[in-house]
N, C-alpha and C positions, 0 to 999 in steps of 0.2 A: 127201286122199291116202289110199291103201289102207294098212291095217295090215300091216306086214311080219312074216313068221314069224321065229321065233328062229333066229339063225344065217344068215339070208338077207337080202340087201339088194338093192334095185332098182338097176339100172345107172344110173350118174349121168346119162347122156345122156337116159335116158327120164324121169327125175325132172325134169330141166330142161324138157323139152317139156310135161309135165303142169302144171308150175308156170307156164309161159307161158300155157297154156290157161286156168288158174285166174285169172290176172291179167286176161285179156281178158274172162272171163265176169263178173268183179267190176265191170266198167263198167256193167253193167245193174242196175237196182234189184232188190233181193231181194223177192219177194212175201211178204206178210204171214204166209201159212200156213207158210213155211219158217223162220220165226223162232222161237227158243226152244229149249229142250232136248227132244230127241225120245226117246220111250220106245222100247224095243227093237223093238217091232212096227212102229213107223214107220220105223226104220232098215231093217228087212227089207223093208218095202213099197217103200222107195226103191231098194233093190237090185233088187227085181223090176222096177220101172219102168226102171232103168238097163239091164237086160238086154233089155227090150222096145225101148227107144229106141236101143240100140246092139247089135243081134243079132250082128253080124260079129265083135264083140270077144270074146265069149264070156267075159265078166267073172265072175270068181270072188272071193267075200269071203275075206279072210285070206290073200291071196297077194301076192307082189311083182309089181311091174309087168313085163310081158313086151312084146317088140317087136310082138307080134300085137295085144295089147289096145291099146296106145297108138296103133299105126298105124291100126287099125280105127276107134278113137274119132275120130281126126283125119279120116279119110275120111268118116265119118258127119257130122261137124260141117260139113265143106265141102259135102256133099250137101244138108243142111238149109239151108245158106246159099244155095245155088243155087235151091232150091225157093222160098225166101222172096223171092228177087230176081225169080223168075218170076210171082209172084202178081200178080193185077191191081192197078193203082194205085187207092188209095182217094181218092175225090174229096173236095173241100172240103164241110164240112157233116156229115160222118160222126161227127166228134168235137165237136159243138157243145156238149156238156156240159162239156168240158174248158176251163178258162180259158186265156187266152193265156199266162200265165206257166207254167203246168203243161205246156202243149203244147210250149212252147219248150225247157223243161227235158228233157222226154222225147226230144225231137228231138236235143239235144245228147248225151244218153246213148247213144242208138242210134248216132249218128255215131261217138262215142268207141269203142263196142264194135266197130263195123264196121272201123275203122281198126286197132285192136289185134288183132282176129281176122285181118285180112290180114297183119299183121307176124308173128303167131304161125305161121300157115300157112307163110310163106316161110322163117322161120327154122328151123322144125321139119323141113321137107323138106330143107333144106340140111344140117342136122346129122345127120339120118338117112342121108344120102347119103355122109357122110364116115366112117361106121362100117365095121367089118369086113364082108366080103361076106355072110356067113351072117345077121348081124343086119339088115343093110340089106335083103336080099332078103325076110326075114320081115316086116319093117316095111312094105315098099312092096307086098307081096302082100296083106296085110291092109288097107292104106290103099285099094288099088283095089277090094277087095270092099265096104268101107264106102262108098266114092264111088259105087259102082254101085246102092246101095240108096236110092233117093228115097222120101220118105215118101208120095208120091202113088201109088206102086206097091204094091198090096195084096199081091202075091206077094213083095215084097222087105221088108216090114215087118210089125209086129204091131199097128199102130194100129187096125186094124179089128176086132180081138178084143174080145168083150164083157167079158172078164176085165180087159183094159187099162182100159176106160172105167169099170168099177166101181173099180179101183185109183185112178184119178185122182180120183174123188169122194171116196174115203177119205182120200187125201193132203191134198186141199184143206180137208176138214172134220175133220181128226184130233183137234183139241181137243174137239169136240162128240162124236165117235165114242167117245172115252175116257170120256164120261159115260153111255154107253148101258148099260142093265141086262141086256140079253139078245140073243141072236143074232136072234130073231124081230123085236124092236124095231129092230135095225139093218137088217134086210132091209126092213121097212116103210118106214123113213126113206129108204133107197136108192131105193125105188119112187116116192118123191116127186120125185126128181131125174132118174131114168132110167126108160125104159119097163120094165114088169114082165118082159117076155121077155128083156130084157138082163140084168136083176138076177138073175133065176132064183128058185128057191124057197129055203126056209129051209136045207135041207140043203146046197145049193150054197154059200151065204154061210158056213155053218158050216165047210165044208172050206176055204174062203178063209182064214177066221180061224185055223184050225188051222195052215195053212201059214205064216202071218204070226206065230203066237205071240200072237194077240189073244184074251184071255179076258175074261169079264165076272163081276161079283161075284155076280149072282144069275140064276136061270134062271125060266122059266115065262112067264106072261102079260106083255105089256109095259105100261109105264105109259100112262095115259090121255093125259097131255100129250105133245105132239109134240115131238121134238128139232129143233133148228135147226143147220144146217150153213152 
């Protein structure tokens, strides 16, 4: 949930929708890299990626929920769901490394998420339709904009941006990033996971770190030992 400003409270119907969305998302297993207490720079990184994943929402930290934000989020979620459903079917044998018990558990979790997600969409749209005209119009206008932005459409999303790709690597390896001693060392580490032209030079990574509030204890030449992400 977003932190609410002093004296401001999110409309109760929007809070209900957000909580329904959270319940559905909790049906899926949480990745290991998202567990634990996050430092401030990781929280800012998450906000940057949220803005990338849900551009129509115009999400802002430290604000109450608006009908535009929640409507766009729901529209984006639905667009992603349709995109996933349109992906080619994966034939048997692709997951041979998964044991039968694990594969069966994952299948149940995905099915539970799909069911909860469908229920959430239906309840949320019905609840939004019952609100005052101005709130309802704001919600559904944003919902339509989010729904029209499929991830595969490069003009409608930010997935293709090099900055987004760097941010994903930083998020997945944030515990290791926290042990890096300099921006140069981080830039060299990123080049082992992404092409150098995607990572960019040290100055570019330094600007990203400044934006996120990520600082290092020492500067200068990197350690000889390679970090692992």
